PDB file of N, CA, C and O in Angstrom:
ATOM      1  N   MET A   1       0.724  -1.073  -0.186  1.00  0.00           N
ATOM      2  CA  MET A   1      -0.051  -0.081   0.174  1.00  0.00           C
ATOM      3  C   MET A   1       0.956   1.345  -0.137  1.00  0.00           C
ATOM      4  O   MET A   1       2.080   1.501   0.340  1.00  0.00           O
ATOM      5  N   LYS A   2       0.465   2.016  -0.771  1.00  0.00           N
ATOM      6  CA  LYS A   2       1.538   3.482  -0.969  1.00  0.00           C
ATOM      7  C   LYS A   2       1.100   4.236   0.348  1.00  0.00           C
ATOM      8  O   LYS A   2      -0.076   4.295   0.706  1.00  0.00           O
ATOM      9  N   LYS A   3       2.092   4.774   0.998  1.00  0.00           N
ATOM     10  CA  LYS A   3       2.025   5.825   2.153  1.00  0.00           C
ATOM     11  C   LYS A   3       1.835   7.144   1.637  1.00  0.00           C
ATOM     12  O   LYS A   3       2.278   7.652   0.607  1.00  0.00           O
ATOM     13  N   GLY A   4       0.868   7.757   2.810  1.00  0.00           N
ATOM     14  CA  GLY A   4       1.228   9.036   2.635  1.00  0.00           C
ATOM     15  C   GLY A   4      -0.316   9.453   2.014  1.00  0.00           C
ATOM     16  O   GLY A   4      -0.874  10.457   2.457  1.00  0.00           O
ATOM     17  N   ILE A   5      -1.092   8.452   0.752  1.00  0.00           N
ATOM     18  CA  ILE A   5      -2.051   9.048  -0.071  1.00  0.00           C
ATOM     19  C   ILE A   5      -3.313   9.111   0.381  1.00  0.00           C
ATOM     20  O   ILE A   5      -4.172   9.606  -0.349  1.00  0.00           O
ATOM     21  N   HIS A   6      -3.717   8.517   1.935  1.00  0.00           N
ATOM     22  CA  HIS A   6      -4.890   7.795   2.619  1.00  0.00           C
ATOM     23  C   HIS A   6      -5.217   8.506   3.812  1.00  0.00           C
ATOM     24  O   HIS A   6      -4.493   8.409   4.803  1.00  0.00           O
ATOM     25  N   PRO A   7      -6.274   9.231   3.803  1.00  0.00           N
ATOM     26  CA  PRO A   7      -6.780  10.274   4.691  1.00  0.00           C
ATOM     27  C   PRO A   7      -6.472   9.443   6.590  1.00  0.00           C
ATOM     28  O   PRO A   7      -6.756   8.276   6.858  1.00  0.00           O
ATOM     29  N   GLU A   8      -5.771  10.600   7.731  1.00  0.00           N
ATOM     30  CA  GLU A   8      -5.794  10.073   8.546  1.00  0.00           C
ATOM     31  C   GLU A   8      -7.061  10.300   9.528  1.00  0.00           C
ATOM     32  O   GLU A   8      -7.307   9.520  10.447  1.00  0.00           O
ATOM     33  N   ASN A   9      -7.755  11.319   9.274  1.00  0.00           N
ATOM     34  CA  ASN A   9      -8.907  11.872  10.208  1.00  0.00           C
ATOM     35  C   ASN A   9     -10.232  11.222  10.463  1.00  0.00           C
ATOM     36  O   ASN A   9     -11.092  11.924  10.995  1.00  0.00           O
ATOM     37  N   TYR A  10     -10.564   9.779  10.109  1.00  0.00           N
ATOM     38  CA  TYR A  10     -11.630   8.819  10.389  1.00  0.00           C
ATOM     39  C   TYR A  10     -11.992   8.910  11.502  1.00  0.00           C
ATOM     40  O   TYR A  10     -11.244   8.563  12.415  1.00  0.00           O
ATOM     41  N   ARG A  11     -13.420   9.473  11.770  1.00  0.00           N
ATOM     42  CA  ARG A  11     -14.077   9.131  12.807  1.00  0.00           C
ATOM     43  C   ARG A  11     -15.450   8.736  12.959  1.00  0.00           C
ATOM     44  O   ARG A  11     -16.157   8.817  11.954  1.00  0.00           O
ATOM     45  N   MET A  12     -15.893   8.376  13.896  1.00  0.00           N
ATOM     46  CA  MET A  12     -17.490   7.527  14.032  1.00  0.00           C
ATOM     47  C   MET A  12     -18.239   8.795  13.768  1.00  0.00           C
ATOM     48  O   MET A  12     -18.228   9.797  14.484  1.00  0.00           O
ATOM     49  N   VAL A  13     -19.345   8.502  11.868  1.00  0.00           N
ATOM     50  CA  VAL A  13     -20.151   9.171  11.854  1.00  0.00           C
ATOM     51  C   VAL A  13     -21.325   8.219  11.949  1.00  0.00           C
ATOM     52  O   VAL A  13     -21.224   6.997  12.052  1.00  0.00           O
ATOM     53  N   ALA A  14     -22.891   9.190  11.883  1.00  0.00           N
ATOM     54  CA  ALA A  14     -24.023   8.663  12.176  1.00  0.00           C
ATOM     55  C   ALA A  14     -24.766   8.687  10.880  1.00  0.00           C
ATOM     56  O   ALA A  14     -24.917   9.887  10.654  1.00  0.00           O
ATOM     57  N   PHE A  15     -25.353   7.954   9.832  1.00  0.00           N
ATOM     58  CA  PHE A  15     -25.745   7.814   8.855  1.00  0.00           C
ATOM     59  C   PHE A  15     -26.781   7.707   8.845  1.00  0.00           C
ATOM     60  O   PHE A  15     -27.022   6.762   9.596  1.00  0.00           O
ATOM     61  N   LYS A  16     -28.467   8.425   8.100  1.00  0.00           N
ATOM     62  CA  LYS A  16     -29.236   8.026   8.321  1.00  0.00           C
ATOM     63  C   LYS A  16     -29.888   8.337   7.663  1.00  0.00           C
ATOM     64  O   LYS A  16     -30.113   9.543   7.564  1.00  0.00           O
ATOM     65  N   ASP A  17     -30.660   7.229   6.710  1.00  0.00           N
ATOM     66  CA  ASP A  17     -31.627   6.963   5.775  1.00  0.00           C
ATOM     67  C   ASP A  17     -32.723   7.671   5.913  1.00  0.00           C
ATOM     68  O   ASP A  17     -33.424   7.398   6.888  1.00  0.00           O
ATOM     69  N   MET A  18     -33.178   8.793   4.959  1.00  0.00           N
ATOM     70  CA  MET A  18     -34.190   9.723   5.156  1.00  0.00           C
ATOM     71  C   MET A  18     -35.737   9.333   4.654  1.00  0.00           C
ATOM     72  O   MET A  18     -36.800   9.884   4.942  1.00  0.00           O
ATOM     73  N   SER A  19     -35.454   8.110   3.745  1.00  0.00           N
ATOM     74  CA  SER A  19     -36.850   7.374   3.345  1.00  0.00           C
ATOM     75  C   SER A  19     -37.270   6.246   4.629  1.00  0.00           C
ATOM     76  O   SER A  19     -38.494   6.116   4.637  1.00  0.00           O
ATOM     77  N   ASN A  20     -36.812   5.671   5.364  1.00  0.00           N
ATOM     78  CA  ASN A  20     -37.360   4.930   6.447  1.00  0.00           C
ATOM     79  C   ASN A  20     -36.873   5.186   8.008  1.00  0.00           C
ATOM     80  O   ASN A  20     -37.338   4.511   8.927  1.00  0.00           O
ATOM     81  N   GLY A  21     -35.904   6.212   8.215  1.00  0.00           N
ATOM     82  CA  GLY A  21     -35.568   6.912   9.140  1.00  0.00           C
ATOM     83  C   GLY A  21     -34.529   5.977  10.042  1.00  0.00           C
ATOM     84  O   GLY A  21     -34.614   6.102  11.263  1.00  0.00           O
ATOM     85  N   ASP A  22     -33.432   4.931   9.434  1.00  0.00           N
ATOM     86  CA  ASP A  22     -32.910   4.111   9.768  1.00  0.00           C
ATOM     87  C   ASP A  22     -31.428   4.623   9.691  1.00  0.00           C
ATOM     88  O   ASP A  22     -30.747   4.797   8.681  1.00  0.00           O
ATOM     89  N   VAL A  23     -30.970   4.897  11.514  1.00  0.00           N
ATOM     90  CA  VAL A  23     -29.503   5.133  11.482  1.00  0.00           C
ATOM     91  C   VAL A  23     -28.622   4.207  11.765  1.00  0.00           C
ATOM     92  O   VAL A  23     -28.922   3.334  12.579  1.00  0.00           O
ATOM     93  N   PHE A  24     -27.204   4.224  11.063  1.00  0.00           N
ATOM     94  CA  PHE A  24     -26.010   3.657  11.566  1.00  0.00           C
ATOM     95  C   PHE A  24     -24.915   4.108  11.852  1.00  0.00           C
ATOM     96  O   PHE A  24     -24.876   5.261  11.423  1.00  0.00           O
ATOM     97  N   LEU A  25     -23.816   3.791  12.438  1.00  0.00           N
ATOM     98  CA  LEU A  25     -23.006   4.124  12.876  1.00  0.00           C
ATOM     99  C   LEU A  25     -21.647   3.358  12.120  1.00  0.00           C
ATOM    100  O   LEU A  25     -21.346   2.164  12.121  1.00  0.00           O
ATOM    101  N   THR A  26     -21.036   4.396  11.554  1.00  0.00           N
ATOM    102  CA  THR A  26     -19.392   3.725  10.873  1.00  0.00           C
ATOM    103  C   THR A  26     -18.563   5.077  11.230  1.00  0.00           C
ATOM    104  O   THR A  26     -18.767   6.132  11.831  1.00  0.00           O
ATOM    105  N   LYS A  27     -17.128   4.209  10.257  1.00  0.00           N
ATOM    106  CA  LYS A  27     -16.047   5.129  10.426  1.00  0.00           C
ATOM    107  C   LYS A  27     -16.226   6.234   8.976  1.00  0.00           C
ATOM    108  O   LYS A  27     -16.880   5.911   7.984  1.00  0.00           O
ATOM    109  N   SER A  28     -15.718   7.158   9.081  1.00  0.00           N
ATOM    110  CA  SER A  28     -15.722   8.212   7.867  1.00  0.00           C
ATOM    111  C   SER A  28     -15.184   9.124   7.957  1.00  0.00           C
ATOM    112  O   SER A  28     -15.062   9.693   9.043  1.00  0.00           O
ATOM    113  N   THR A  29     -14.666   9.586   6.819  1.00  0.00           N
ATOM    114  CA  THR A  29     -13.997  11.415   6.568  1.00  0.00           C
ATOM    115  C   THR A  29     -14.878  12.240   6.042  1.00  0.00           C
ATOM    116  O   THR A  29     -14.490  13.315   5.583  1.00  0.00           O
ATOM    117  N   ALA A  30     -16.011  11.937   6.021  1.00  0.00           N
ATOM    118  CA  ALA A  30     -17.014  12.914   5.140  1.00  0.00           C
ATOM    119  C   ALA A  30     -17.182  14.135   6.168  1.00  0.00           C
ATOM    120  O   ALA A  30     -17.178  14.012   7.393  1.00  0.00           O
ATOM    121  N   ASP A  31     -17.357  15.544   5.334  1.00  0.00           N
ATOM    122  CA  ASP A  31     -17.278  16.538   6.182  1.00  0.00           C
ATOM    123  C   ASP A  31     -18.821  16.501   6.186  1.00  0.00           C
ATOM    124  O   ASP A  31     -19.406  15.983   5.235  1.00  0.00           O
ATOM    125  N   THR A  32     -19.578  17.096   7.345  1.00  0.00           N
ATOM    126  CA  THR A  32     -20.839  17.567   7.529  1.00  0.00           C
ATOM    127  C   THR A  32     -20.984  18.758   8.694  1.00  0.00           C
ATOM    128  O   THR A  32     -20.205  18.680   9.644  1.00  0.00           O
ATOM    129  N   LYS A  33     -21.862  19.758   8.666  1.00  0.00           N
ATOM    130  CA  LYS A  33     -21.936  20.672   9.603  1.00  0.00           C
ATOM    131  C   LYS A  33     -23.097  20.207  10.534  1.00  0.00           C
ATOM    132  O   LYS A  33     -23.222  20.852  11.575  1.00  0.00           O
ATOM    133  N   GLU A  34     -23.944  19.202  10.315  1.00  0.00           N
ATOM    134  CA  GLU A  34     -25.015  18.454  10.819  1.00  0.00           C
ATOM    135  C   GLU A  34     -24.651  17.498  11.912  1.00  0.00           C
ATOM    136  O   GLU A  34     -23.666  16.831  11.597  1.00  0.00           O
ATOM    137  N   THR A  35     -25.190  17.185  13.238  1.00  0.00           N
ATOM    138  CA  THR A  35     -24.693  16.345  13.896  1.00  0.00           C
ATOM    139  C   THR A  35     -26.201  15.965  14.266  1.00  0.00           C
ATOM    140  O   THR A  35     -27.174  16.643  13.933  1.00  0.00           O
ATOM    141  N   LEU A  36     -26.264  14.472  15.196  1.00  0.00           N
ATOM    142  CA  LEU A  36     -27.335  13.708  15.129  1.00  0.00           C
ATOM    143  C   LEU A  36     -26.793  12.688  16.232  1.00  0.00           C
ATOM    144  O   LEU A  36     -25.894  11.865  16.063  1.00  0.00           O
ATOM    145  N   ASP A  37     -27.605  12.940  17.519  1.00  0.00           N
ATOM    146  CA  ASP A  37     -27.996  12.626  19.042  1.00  0.00           C
ATOM    147  C   ASP A  37     -28.355  10.843  19.496  1.00  0.00           C
ATOM    148  O   ASP A  37     -29.396  10.486  20.050  1.00  0.00           O
ATOM    149  N   VAL A  38     -27.210   9.918  19.096  1.00  0.00           N
ATOM    150  CA  VAL A  38     -27.398   8.386  19.039  1.00  0.00           C
ATOM    151  C   VAL A  38     -26.907   7.682  20.732  1.00  0.00           C
ATOM    152  O   VAL A  38     -25.754   7.560  21.144  1.00  0.00           O
ATOM    153  N   GLU A  39     -27.916   7.389  21.303  1.00  0.00           N
ATOM    154  CA  GLU A  39     -27.874   7.077  22.354  1.00  0.00           C
ATOM    155  C   GLU A  39     -26.699   8.031  23.346  1.00  0.00           C
ATOM    156  O   GLU A  39     -25.573   7.638  23.652  1.00  0.00           O
ATOM    157  N   GLY A  40     -27.357   9.440  23.751  1.00  0.00           N
ATOM    158  CA  GLY A  40     -26.349  10.097  24.407  1.00  0.00           C
ATOM    159  C   GLY A  40     -24.950  10.703  23.787  1.00  0.00           C
ATOM    160  O   GLY A  40     -24.198  11.483  24.370  1.00  0.00           O
ATOM    161  N   VAL A  41     -24.802  10.226  22.628  1.00  0.00           N
ATOM    162  CA  VAL A  41     -23.100  10.727  22.546  1.00  0.00           C
ATOM    163  C   VAL A  41     -24.127  11.284  20.892  1.00  0.00           C
ATOM    164  O   VAL A  41     -25.129  10.697  20.483  1.00  0.00           O
ATOM    165  N   GLU A  42     -23.498  12.489  20.258  1.00  0.00           N
ATOM    166  CA  GLU A  42     -23.347  13.252  19.496  1.00  0.00           C
ATOM    167  C   GLU A  42     -22.393  13.082  18.671  1.00  0.00           C
ATOM    168  O   GLU A  42     -21.203  13.269  18.923  1.00  0.00           O
ATOM    169  N   TYR A  43     -22.924  12.665  17.487  1.00  0.00           N
ATOM    170  CA  TYR A  43     -22.078  12.427  16.434  1.00  0.00           C
ATOM    171  C   TYR A  43     -22.088  13.458  14.870  1.00  0.00           C
ATOM    172  O   TYR A  43     -23.065  14.175  14.655  1.00  0.00           O
ATOM    173  N   PRO A  44     -21.170  13.425  14.094  1.00  0.00           N
ATOM    174  CA  PRO A  44     -21.507  14.125  12.805  1.00  0.00           C
ATOM    175  C   PRO A  44     -22.648  13.588  11.631  1.00  0.00           C
ATOM    176  O   PRO A  44     -22.172  12.582  11.105  1.00  0.00           O
ATOM    177  N   LEU A  45     -23.450  13.787  11.280  1.00  0.00           N
ATOM    178  CA  LEU A  45     -24.650  13.176  10.464  1.00  0.00           C
ATOM    179  C   LEU A  45     -24.424  13.544   8.946  1.00  0.00           C
ATOM    180  O   LEU A  45     -24.200  14.714   8.634  1.00  0.00           O
ATOM    181  N   ILE A  46     -24.492  12.432   7.907  1.00  0.00           N
ATOM    182  CA  ILE A  46     -24.696  12.757   6.917  1.00  0.00           C
ATOM    183  C   ILE A  46     -25.970  11.399   6.500  1.00  0.00           C
ATOM    184  O   ILE A  46     -26.117  10.194   6.702  1.00  0.00           O
ATOM    185  N   LYS A  47     -26.659  12.494   5.835  1.00  0.00           N
ATOM    186  CA  LYS A  47     -28.317  12.550   5.286  1.00  0.00           C
ATOM    187  C   LYS A  47     -28.094  11.680   3.829  1.00  0.00           C
ATOM    188  O   LYS A  47     -27.684  12.266   2.827  1.00  0.00           O
ATOM    189  N   LEU A  48     -28.477   9.902   3.819  1.00  0.00           N
ATOM    190  CA  LEU A  48     -28.880   9.320   2.845  1.00  0.00           C
ATOM    191  C   LEU A  48     -30.365   9.472   1.698  1.00  0.00           C
ATOM    192  O   LEU A  48     -31.258  10.189   2.148  1.00  0.00           O
ATOM    193  N   GLU A  49     -30.548   9.016   0.692  1.00  0.00           N
ATOM    194  CA  GLU A  49     -31.817   8.859   0.332  1.00  0.00           C
ATOM    195  C   GLU A  49     -31.917   7.590   0.789  1.00  0.00           C
ATOM    196  O   GLU A  49     -32.701   7.279   1.685  1.00  0.00           O
ATOM    197  N   ILE A  50     -30.864   6.493   0.008  1.00  0.00           N
ATOM    198  CA  ILE A  50     -31.308   5.401  -0.242  1.00  0.00           C
ATOM    199  C   ILE A  50     -30.235   4.159   0.792  1.00  0.00           C
ATOM    200  O   ILE A  50     -29.007   4.120   0.710  1.00  0.00           O
ATOM    201  N   SER A  51     -30.647   3.717   1.237  1.00  0.00           N
ATOM    202  CA  SER A  51     -29.370   2.902   2.125  1.00  0.00           C
ATOM    203  C   SER A  51     -29.951   0.990   1.758  1.00  0.00           C
ATOM    204  O   SER A  51     -30.674   0.573   0.853  1.00  0.00           O
ATOM    205  N   ARG A  52     -29.199   0.171   2.984  1.00  0.00           N
ATOM    206  CA  ARG A  52     -29.336  -0.863   2.586  1.00  0.00           C
ATOM    207  C   ARG A  52     -30.898  -1.326   3.012  1.00  0.00           C
ATOM    208  O   ARG A  52     -31.515  -2.243   2.469  1.00  0.00           O
ATOM    209  N   THR A  53     -31.296  -0.648   3.891  1.00  0.00           N
ATOM    210  CA  THR A  53     -32.247  -0.900   4.857  1.00  0.00           C
ATOM    211  C   THR A  53     -33.515  -0.721   3.814  1.00  0.00           C
ATOM    212  O   THR A  53     -34.593  -1.285   4.000  1.00  0.00           O
ATOM    213  N   SER A  54     -33.257   0.086   2.764  1.00  0.00           N
ATOM    214  CA  SER A  54     -34.555   0.957   2.067  1.00  0.00           C
ATOM    215  C   SER A  54     -34.261   0.153   0.707  1.00  0.00           C
ATOM    216  O   SER A  54     -35.219  -0.391   0.158  1.00  0.00           O
ATOM    217  N   HIS A  55     -32.861   0.041   0.084  1.00  0.00           N
ATOM    218  CA  HIS A  55     -33.058  -0.485  -1.360  1.00  0.00           C
ATOM    219  C   HIS A  55     -33.250  -1.692  -1.095  1.00  0.00           C
ATOM    220  O   HIS A  55     -32.821  -2.466  -0.239  1.00  0.00           O
ATOM    221  N   PRO A  56     -34.599  -1.822  -2.718  1.00  0.00           N
ATOM    222  CA  PRO A  56     -35.018  -3.072  -3.081  1.00  0.00           C
ATOM    223  C   PRO A  56     -33.977  -4.093  -3.581  1.00  0.00           C
ATOM    224  O   PRO A  56     -34.528  -5.168  -3.819  1.00  0.00           O
ATOM    225  N   PHE A  57     -32.922  -4.104  -3.768  1.00  0.00           N
ATOM    226  CA  PHE A  57     -31.848  -5.182  -4.147  1.00  0.00           C
ATOM    227  C   PHE A  57     -31.944  -6.108  -2.712  1.00  0.00           C
ATOM    228  O   PHE A  57     -32.221  -7.307  -2.677  1.00  0.00           O
ATOM    229  N   TYR A  58     -31.646  -5.252  -1.565  1.00  0.00           N
ATOM    230  CA  TYR A  58     -31.386  -5.672  -0.089  1.00  0.00           C
ATOM    231  C   TYR A  58     -32.190  -6.025   0.503  1.00  0.00           C
ATOM    232  O   TYR A  58     -32.090  -6.766   1.480  1.00  0.00           O
ATOM    233  N   THR A  59     -33.701  -5.328  -0.204  1.00  0.00           N
ATOM    234  CA  THR A  59     -35.042  -5.855   0.959  1.00  0.00           C
ATOM    235  C   THR A  59     -35.654  -6.773   0.709  1.00  0.00           C
ATOM    236  O   THR A  59     -36.357  -7.467   1.443  1.00  0.00           O
ATOM    237  N   GLY A  60     -35.242  -6.919  -1.286  1.00  0.00           N
ATOM    238  CA  GLY A  60     -36.387  -7.923  -1.669  1.00  0.00           C
ATOM    239  C   GLY A  60     -37.712  -7.259  -2.114  1.00  0.00           C
ATOM    240  O   GLY A  60     -38.276  -7.860  -3.028  1.00  0.00           O
ATOM    241  N   LYS A  61     -38.165  -6.432  -1.775  1.00  0.00           N
ATOM    242  CA  LYS A  61     -38.931  -5.709  -1.698  1.00  0.00           C
ATOM    243  C   LYS A  61     -39.283  -4.574  -3.194  1.00  0.00           C
ATOM    244  O   LYS A  61     -38.231  -4.266  -3.754  1.00  0.00           O
ATOM    245  N   SER A  62     -40.084  -4.187  -3.610  1.00  0.00           N
ATOM    246  CA  SER A  62     -40.023  -3.137  -5.074  1.00  0.00           C
ATOM    247  C   SER A  62     -40.807  -1.853  -3.955  1.00  0.00           C
ATOM    248  O   SER A  62     -41.632  -2.049  -3.063  1.00  0.00           O
ATOM    249  N   LYS A  63     -40.195  -0.561  -4.407  1.00  0.00           N
ATOM    250  CA  LYS A  63     -40.365   0.187  -3.672  1.00  0.00           C
ATOM    251  C   LYS A  63     -40.113   1.665  -4.674  1.00  0.00           C
ATOM    252  O   LYS A  63     -39.016   1.902  -5.180  1.00  0.00           O
ATOM    253  N   LEU A  64     -41.107   2.415  -4.817  1.00  0.00           N
ATOM    254  CA  LEU A  64     -40.852   3.657  -5.666  1.00  0.00           C
ATOM    255  C   LEU A  64     -40.520   4.502  -4.562  1.00  0.00           C
ATOM    256  O   LEU A  64     -40.855   4.502  -3.377  1.00  0.00           O
ATOM    257  N   ILE A  65     -39.710   5.281  -5.316  1.00  0.00           N
ATOM    258  CA  ILE A  65     -38.745   6.507  -3.913  1.00  0.00           C
ATOM    259  C   ILE A  65     -38.702   7.741  -5.053  1.00  0.00           C
ATOM    260  O   ILE A  65     -37.991   7.563  -6.042  1.00  0.00           O
ATOM    261  N   ASP A  66     -39.501   9.058  -4.910  1.00  0.00           N
ATOM    262  CA  ASP A  66     -39.535   9.770  -5.459  1.00  0.00           C
ATOM    263  C   ASP A  66     -39.245  11.272  -4.593  1.00  0.00           C
ATOM    264  O   ASP A  66     -39.914  12.306  -4.604  1.00  0.00           O
ATOM    265  N   ALA A  67     -37.752  10.881  -3.723  1.00  0.00           N
ATOM    266  CA  ALA A  67     -37.569  12.155  -2.980  1.00  0.00           C
ATOM    267  C   ALA A  67     -37.289  13.488  -3.484  1.00  0.00           C
ATOM    268  O   ALA A  67     -37.604  14.456  -2.791  1.00  0.00           O
ATOM    269  N   ALA A  68     -36.905  13.598  -4.261  1.00  0.00           N
ATOM    270  CA  ALA A  68     -36.781  14.902  -5.370  1.00  0.00           C
ATOM    271  C   ALA A  68     -37.608  15.303  -5.740  1.00  0.00           C
ATOM    272  O   ALA A  68     -37.663  16.533  -5.713  1.00  0.00           O
ATOM    273  N   GLY A  69     -39.211  14.257  -6.534  1.00  0.00           N
ATOM    274  CA  GLY A  69     -40.195  15.039  -7.088  1.00  0.00           C
ATOM    275  C   GLY A  69     -39.769  14.475  -8.454  1.00  0.00           C
ATOM    276  O   GLY A  69     -40.660  14.543  -9.301  1.00  0.00           O
ATOM    277  N   ARG A  70     -38.829  14.036  -8.782  1.00  0.00           N
ATOM    278  CA  ARG A  70     -38.756  13.804 -10.450  1.00  0.00           C
ATOM    279  C   ARG A  70     -39.655  13.522 -11.301  1.00  0.00           C
ATOM    280  O   ARG A  70     -39.783  13.839 -12.483  1.00  0.00           O
ATOM    281  N   ILE A  71     -40.430  12.742 -10.431  1.00  0.00           N
ATOM    282  CA  ILE A  71     -41.713  12.371 -11.594  1.00  0.00           C
ATOM    283  C   ILE A  71     -42.269  13.401 -12.288  1.00  0.00           C
ATOM    284  O   ILE A  71     -42.267  13.497 -13.515  1.00  0.00           O
ATOM    285  N   ASP A  72     -42.806  14.272 -11.419  1.00  0.00           N
ATOM    286  CA  ASP A  72     -43.569  15.968 -11.416  1.00  0.00           C
ATOM    287  C   ASP A  72     -43.069  16.533 -12.394  1.00  0.00           C
ATOM    288  O   ASP A  72     -43.781  17.013 -13.277  1.00  0.00           O
ATOM    289  N   LYS A  73     -41.203  16.605 -12.437  1.00  0.00           N
ATOM    290  CA  LYS A  73     -40.613  17.415 -13.157  1.00  0.00           C
ATOM    291  C   LYS A  73     -40.263  17.455 -14.370  1.00  0.00           C
ATOM    292  O   LYS A  73     -39.786  18.296 -15.132  1.00  0.00           O
ATOM    293  N   PHE A  74     -40.838  15.564 -14.454  1.00  0.00           N
ATOM    294  CA  PHE A  74     -40.340  14.665 -15.563  1.00  0.00           C
ATOM    295  C   PHE A  74     -41.817  15.464 -16.365  1.00  0.00           C
ATOM    296  O   PHE A  74     -41.728  16.236 -17.319  1.00  0.00           O
ATOM    297  N   LYS A  75     -42.854  15.126 -15.831  1.00  0.00           N
ATOM    298  CA  LYS A  75     -44.088  15.475 -16.423  1.00  0.00           C
ATOM    299  C   LYS A  75     -44.550  16.711 -16.772  1.00  0.00           C
ATOM    300  O   LYS A  75     -45.479  16.769 -17.578  1.00  0.00           O
ATOM    301  N   ASN A  76     -43.981  17.923 -16.225  1.00  0.00           N
ATOM    302  CA  ASN A  76     -44.027  18.888 -16.339  1.00  0.00           C
ATOM    303  C   ASN A  76     -43.362  19.319 -17.584  1.00  0.00           C
ATOM    304  O   ASN A  76     -43.937  19.863 -18.527  1.00  0.00           O
ATOM    305  N   LYS A  77     -41.780  18.960 -17.495  1.00  0.00           N
ATOM    306  CA  LYS A  77     -41.094  19.776 -18.322  1.00  0.00           C
ATOM    307  C   LYS A  77     -41.582  18.851 -19.648  1.00  0.00           C
ATOM    308  O   LYS A  77     -41.111  19.510 -20.575  1.00  0.00           O
ATOM    309  N   TYR A  78     -42.222  17.763 -20.219  1.00  0.00           N
ATOM    310  CA  TYR A  78     -42.681  17.321 -21.627  1.00  0.00           C
ATOM    311  C   TYR A  78     -44.626  17.603 -21.253  1.00  0.00           C
ATOM    312  O   TYR A  78     -45.094  16.464 -21.278  1.00  0.00           O
ATOM    313  N   ALA A  79     -45.156  18.066 -21.114  1.00  0.00           N
ATOM    314  CA  ALA A  79     -46.263  18.425 -21.176  1.00  0.00           C
ATOM    315  C   ALA A  79     -46.581  19.286 -22.151  1.00  0.00           C
ATOM    316  O   ALA A  79     -47.647  19.057 -22.722  1.00  0.00           O
ATOM    317  N   LYS A  80     -45.967  20.197 -22.497  1.00  0.00           N
ATOM    318  CA  LYS A  80     -45.554  21.223 -23.749  1.00  0.00           C
ATOM    319  C   LYS A  80     -45.797  20.161 -24.942  1.00  0.00           C
ATOM    320  O   LYS A  80     -46.397  20.453 -25.976  1.00  0.00           O
ATOM    321  N   PHE A  81     -45.360  19.142 -24.717  1.00  0.00           N
ATOM    322  CA  PHE A  81     -45.182  18.459 -26.313  1.00  0.00           C
ATOM    323  C   PHE A  81     -46.467  17.308 -26.332  1.00  0.00           C
ATOM    324  O   PHE A  81     -46.810  16.545 -27.235  1.00  0.00           O
ATOM    325  N   LYS A  82     -46.993  17.498 -25.039  1.00  0.00           N
ATOM    326  CA  LYS A  82     -47.951  16.439 -25.672  1.00  0.00           C
ATOM    327  C   LYS A  82     -49.504  17.571 -26.171  1.00  0.00           C
ATOM    328  O   LYS A  82     -49.754  18.742 -25.883  1.00  0.00           O
ATOM    329  N   LYS A  83     -50.460  16.294 -27.214  1.00  0.00           N
ATOM    330  CA  LYS A  83     -50.921  16.877 -28.323  1.00  0.00           C
ATOM    331  C   LYS A  83     -52.586  16.466 -27.474  1.00  0.00           C
ATOM    332  O   LYS A  83     -53.648  16.767 -28.020  1.00  0.00           O
TER     333      LYS A  83
END
């Protein structure tokens, strides 16, 4: 492994799946200004749209997630071409 190219500032970070509210802790170097209290300890917070607990591949359930309103944006954009 090459020396001097890997980050040294790993710390525990809370990742929160916004589609189902699941929170899990892992080490990361990702920057964030938000924090979350987990069992009395405050951790930096990274928000996710989808994770292993909500992804259809891992859950085996098909689920439509439209967090950003993509379907409505598409319909509005192409409504002018409709006859």
